[in-house]
N, C-alpha and C positions, 0 to 999 in steps of 0.2 A: 504493500500500500504506500510505503514511504514517499518515493519521489513523485507519485501522482498527486499527493495531498499538499495543498497550499495552506501554510499557516502564516497569519499576520500577527505581528507583535507590536503593540502600541507603546512607545516610550523607550528610549535607549539609555536608561539609567542602569545601575548594576543588575537589577532583577531582569529587566528586558533584554539586556545583552546576554546574560547567562541563559535565560530561557531560549532565546533565538539560537544561540550557538550549540547548546546541547541537542536541540531538535534538528538542526542542520546536520549534525554528526550522525543522527539516526536516519538520515536520508530524506527528510522532508524538505520541501521548497519553502524557504522562510524569507519573509520580507519584514524588515524592522523599520518602523515609521517614527520619526522624531521631529517634533515641532520646532526645536531650536536649531542653530546652525552648526552644532557639534554634538557628538555623543557624550554620555556621562551623566546626564540629568543634573542633580545638584553638585556633582563633582566636575563641573565644567571648569575651564580656565579663562582668565581675562588677561590679555597681554597688552602692555602699553609702555612705551619709552624704555624698553629694555627690562621691564619687570614682568614676571609671570606670577599671577596670583591664583592659587587654588581657591575657587569661589565657595566651596562647601566643606566637605570632610577634611580634617587635617590630622586626625589621630589614626595611626596604623596599629591596631591591636588584633589579636587572634591570627597570627601569620599562618597557622596551620590551615585555616579555612581557604585562604588564597592559594596556598600550595596544593591543597586537595583539589581545588577547582581546575587549576592548570594540568594537574596529573590526569584528569579525566580524558585529556587529549594527548597524553604522552609528552606533556611539556612540564616545565618547572618555572617558578617565578624568575629564577636567574637567567632564563632564556630571554626575558623581556626587560627586566630592570634590576638595578643593584639595590639591595635592601641592607640598611645598616641599623644596628641597635643603638638607641640614644642612651647615654649614661652621663648624668642622671636622666631618667625618663622624662621628668618634668620638675618644675620648681613651684612651690607654694609660698606666696608672700602673705604672712599673717599681719604684717605691719612694716613700718620703716626699718625696724631693727631685728625682725624675726623672719628668717627664711628657712624653709624646709626643702632640701633637695632629695628627691626620691631615687635611691640608687637602684641600679639594675641587678646588683648582687644581693642574694637573700641574706647572707650573714651580715652585710652592711645594713640591710633593712631591719634586721632584728636588733642590731646595735642602736639604730635610730629610734626604734620603739622603746627600747630600754631607757634611752636618754629622756624621753617624754613621760614614761610611766614604768618605773622599776618593776621588774618581774613580768612585764607584758609580752616578752618574746615567747614565753611558753604558750600564752593565749594566742599569739600570732600563729605559732606552728599548728595549733589545733584548728584555728579559724581557716587557715590556708589549706589544711588537709581536707576539710569539709568542702571548701570552695573548689578544690581540684576535683573532688568526686562529682560535685554538681556540674562542673564544666564538662567533664568527660561524659557524664550521663546525658546531660541536656544536648550537647553539641553533636553527639553521635547518634542519638535516638529521637528524643523529643522533637527537635527542630526539623527533622526530615519527615514528620507526619503531616499530611495535608489538613488534619483537624476538620474533616468534613462532619464528624459526629463524635459524641462522647464515647461511643462504642470502641473507638480506636484506643481509648485509655482505660477501658474497663477490663482489666485482667489483674490478678492478684499481684503479679510482679510490678506492674505499672503503679498500682495503688500504693504498694510499699515504697516504691521509688519516690512517689510524690511526697510521701511523709519524710523520707530520708533526705530529700533535697529541699525540704522546708517550703513546699508549695503554698502552705496556708499560714505561715508565720510571717509577721512583718519584718522587714530589713532592720528597722531602727532597734527593735528589742533584741534581735539576733546580734547586732554589733555591740550593743551595750552589755550583753552577757559576758563579753570577753574584755572590753576596754572601758575605762572611765575617763581618760584624758580627752577633753573636748576637741583638741587639734587632731588627735589620732582618729576620733570618731568622724570628724569632717573629711579627713583623707579617705576613709573607707566608704563614706556615704556619697562622696562627690560623683562617682561614675553613674549612680542611679538617678542623679538630678535630670539627666537628659532622657531617661526612660519614660518620663511623663507624669510623675507624681512625687509627693514627699516620701521619705524613707519609711514613714508610718504606713503608707498604703502600697508600697512595692513589696512583693513577696521576697522572703529571705533567700529564695532560690537564686536571686540575682547577685548574691555574693560571688557567683561564678565570674562576675565582671571584675572583682578584686583579684581573682586568680589570673584572669587575662591581663590585667593591668600590672600587678606587682610581681607575679611569678613568670609570666610569659614575656613581659616586657613591652616597651614602647619602641616602635620601629619607624623608619622613614625610607620611602623609595626615592633614591636620588633623582632630582628633576621635579619632584613634587608628587602629590597624590594622583594627579591626572595621568601619571605614568601607568597606573593600574588600568585606567580607562583606555589609554592607547593600546595597551597589551591586549585587553579584552576585545577591542574593536578589530585589531589585526587578526586575532584568533577567529573572530566571527567571520571576517572576510575570507580567511583561509578555509573555513568550513563551508563557504558558499552562501553565506547570508547576504541578501541584497539590503543595503542600508539607504533609506531615503531621508535626507535632512531637509529642514525648512518645510516640512510637510505636516500639516495639522489635521488630525482626524476631527471632523465636525459632527459625524453621526455614525452609529452602527445600525445598519439596516437589517431587520430581522424578518424572516418569512417562515411561518409554520414552526415557531420556536427554535429556529436556527439562524445564527448570524450569517449573512450571505455576502454583504458588501460593506466596506468602509468608505464613507463619503469624506473626501479630503479636499483641502484648498487647491490640490493639484489634479483632481479627478478621482474616479472611483477605483477601488482595489477590491477584487473578488477574493474570497477566502473560504476554505473549508473549515477553518478553526481560527478563533481569535483569542489571544492572550493580551490583557491590558495591564501594562506596567505603569500606565499614567496614574495620576491621583485617583484613588478608588471612588471617592465621593463624586468627583467630576465625571468619571465614566458612567457611574450609576445614575446620576441625576441629570447630566447634560447630554451624554452621547446616546443614551437609551430612551425610548419612549416610556411614559409612565407604566404602561401595562407590562413592560419587560424588566422593570427595575427590581433589584433585590430588596431595597429598603425605601423607607419614606424620608422626607426632609426632616421630620421630627426625630426619627431614629438618629440621623447624622448629628443633629443639633445636640443630642444627649450624649454623644460619645465624648470621652475624655481624650483630648488631643495632647500630644507632646508639646513642649514649648516651641514658640517661634524664637527668632533671634534678631537683634540689631547687630549688623556686621559693619566693620570699616576696613577697607583695603587701603593701606597707607604705604607710599614710597617715600623714603627719606633721602635727603641729600648728604647724609653722613652715616657713620656706623654708630651703634649704641654699645655702651660698655656694660659688662656684667650680667646681662640677661641671658636666659637659656632659650632653647628652641620652643618649648612649651612652658607657659607661665600662668599660674592661677592666682588671682588676686582675691584672697579670702580675708581682707582687712576689715570687712564689715560682717554683719550677722547673717550667716547662711540660712538659718530658720526663717528669719524675717523675709529674705528674698524669696525663699521657696513658697512661703505663704502667699506672697504677692504674685506668684506665678500660678499656683494651684488652688488656693483656698479663697482668697478675695482678689481676683485678677485685676491688676492695675499696673501702670508703669511703676517700676520699683523705686522706693524711697532712697535706698542706698545699695545700688546693685553690686553684686559680685561680678567679676568679669574675667575673661580669658584673653591672653595675648600670645600670639604665635609669631615667632621670628625665624622662618625657615632659612633665611640668608645667614644665620649663625652657623648652620650645618652645611649649606649648599650654596656655592657662589654662582650657580647658574640662574638663580631666580631673581637676581638683582644686578644692576651694573656694578662694576668695581667701585668700592668705596661707598656704596649706597646700602640701604637697609630695606628689606621687605617685611612689612608688619601687617598682621591680621588681628583685629580685635572682635570679640564676641560678647554680647550681653544677652543671657537667656531672658525671654519675655513670655508672658501669657499670650496665647494665640488670640486673634480677634480683636486686639486693641486698636484704638485710633492710631494712625501712622501719619506723621507729617514731617516736612523738612525741619521745622522749628524744634520739634521734639527730638529728632535725630541729632541736631546740632547741640541742643541742651545736654543730651547724654554723652556726646563726644567730649564736651568740656568737663562734665562730672568725672568721667573715667580718666581723662588726661590730667586733671588736677592731681589725682591720686597716683597715676603712673609716674608722672614727673617728680612728684614729691617723694615717693618711695624709692624710685631708682636714681633719684638725684641727677636727672639730665633732661634736657628740653626736647620735646617732639614738635610742639606747635611752633610754627615759623620755619620749620625745616621740611615741611611736606611738599614734595614735587607732585605726588599723586595723592588724591584723597577722594574716595568714593564710598558712599553708604549704601546699605542694602538691608531691607526689612520687610515687614508683612506684605505691603503692596507689591513689592518685587517678587516675593515668593508666589503670590497669587497670579501675577502677570506671566511669569516665566514658566511656572510649573502647574498652574491651576490648583495650587495648594489650598486645601480646605482651611478656612479661617487664617490663612497665612502661616500655618504650622511649618516648622523646619524639619522635624524628625518623624512625622507620621503619627501613629496612634499610640497613646500612652500604654505602657505595659503594666497596668494595674491588674489585680487578681481577677476582677470582673471582666477584663479584656485580654485574658490569657488563653492560648490554645483555641479550643472550639468556641470560646466566648468572643473571639475576634470576628470582624466581618468575614463572611465565608469566602473561601478561595473560589468556590464553584458558583456560577450563576444559577439561580433557582428556576428561572423561566426560559433560559436560552441554553440549549443542551451543549452547544459547542463554544462556550465562552468561559474563560477563567480569568481571575484577577491575581496579580502578583505585586510584590513590593512592600513598602513599609507600613501600609494600612491593613495588611492581612498577615497571615502566618509566615514566618515566626515572629516578626516584629521590626522595630526601628534599628537603624545602624547599617553600616556597610556590609559586614559579614552576614548578618541575617538577611539582607536584601539579596546578596549573592546566593544564599541558600534558597530563598523564596523562589527565585528564578529556576533553580534546579528542580524544586518540588513541582512547580507549575509545568515544566517540560515533561516530567515523569507522568503527571496526571493527563496531559494532552496525549502522550504516547499510548496510555492505557485506553483512552477514548477510541483511538483508531484501531486498537487491537481488540476492542470489545470487552475489556476487562471491567 
């Protein structure tokens, strides 16, 4: 059946690229349709005046997921880009005179914990042992389940595993069982901030993120995160995927419960099967007629979304001293900021923020003697977004950045560009301007997520960060592989 069947994949982000490439390898005729002028989705690049800015993801965690993906095609990461481990992985600024560098070495990490809380290295070993178990269980089994129904999880082994990996216990109480020091608690709770809820509402299963962060390490592909996109795009083309850029799908035509045609701004595309890696809500509510939709507008409005972000891409006319590649500014109250994202959504009073300086590691992303900076403030999705607010918050974080690092940024910007809610909506049809997809709360985990399978269109699947397994680059990569496997089953009548 393979080469006779035409599959159309909407959206060339990580999940779309993965789904298209896996299906092309299986012998299907695959067309990948992308509305923007380059592949990568949120992981696009912006190049100007010798600077190369990664526009979205900047953390490379879970290197095994990328390696496993390329291995599917008899390839390795090193065939496409050079991966280096950062040491320290990142730096946390708790204030002007308190800096925590997170070492790549586990013995050094234990020593760091002992410095902040004597005796805590024993707790760290136990905590990380459990986190390692969760990572191995979840990333080898749970995440590759399509979660069509609860029955996939109803067997004694899976029920016991769910208890062992703390599916029902909140992250905050799990961390506090082992540690008392507030700075260590912040270090361990920070990775879940981007999963879409406070640590009180995220399942303790997600301490697997601490294993990914602290044990597996923080990596960087030389040339920037877009090197992954370039590699995946090259692989897709090698497998025979046809990629159409600057092509926007405006409607999915359905006949007798089957998607037959994609109506685009460049003409119609016929397909025997459709996978949408575009924003799920947009596909469901805008591309399908009401009678063919999975959900109602009210359903979507009640979903808990992950944060949006206010981003700044800054090119400086000088080098900066003493900062690292990844820098977290935790000089204000984490709980207060988290509440203003998740509990009482509003522009934050005293935002925490993240500063990435890839030109500290990689001299190809900025001209000689210049610095490439990327700032991010997590925000509640769906807020008002204006140039005035963006500028106000630029000055708020710059006051603190300049004060804490004791050097000037303002007045040295050759390049300055902001990016926030309205841009996410315009470029990605992102629901409420979210940056990371659907929040990974317990009520939105596994089969509680929006379904991968269309309920009323037999040959339509959804993939990406609003369905299983969830937000982030590695989960999106996995989501595409799961969608490809489900599409293949459809043609084989499984």
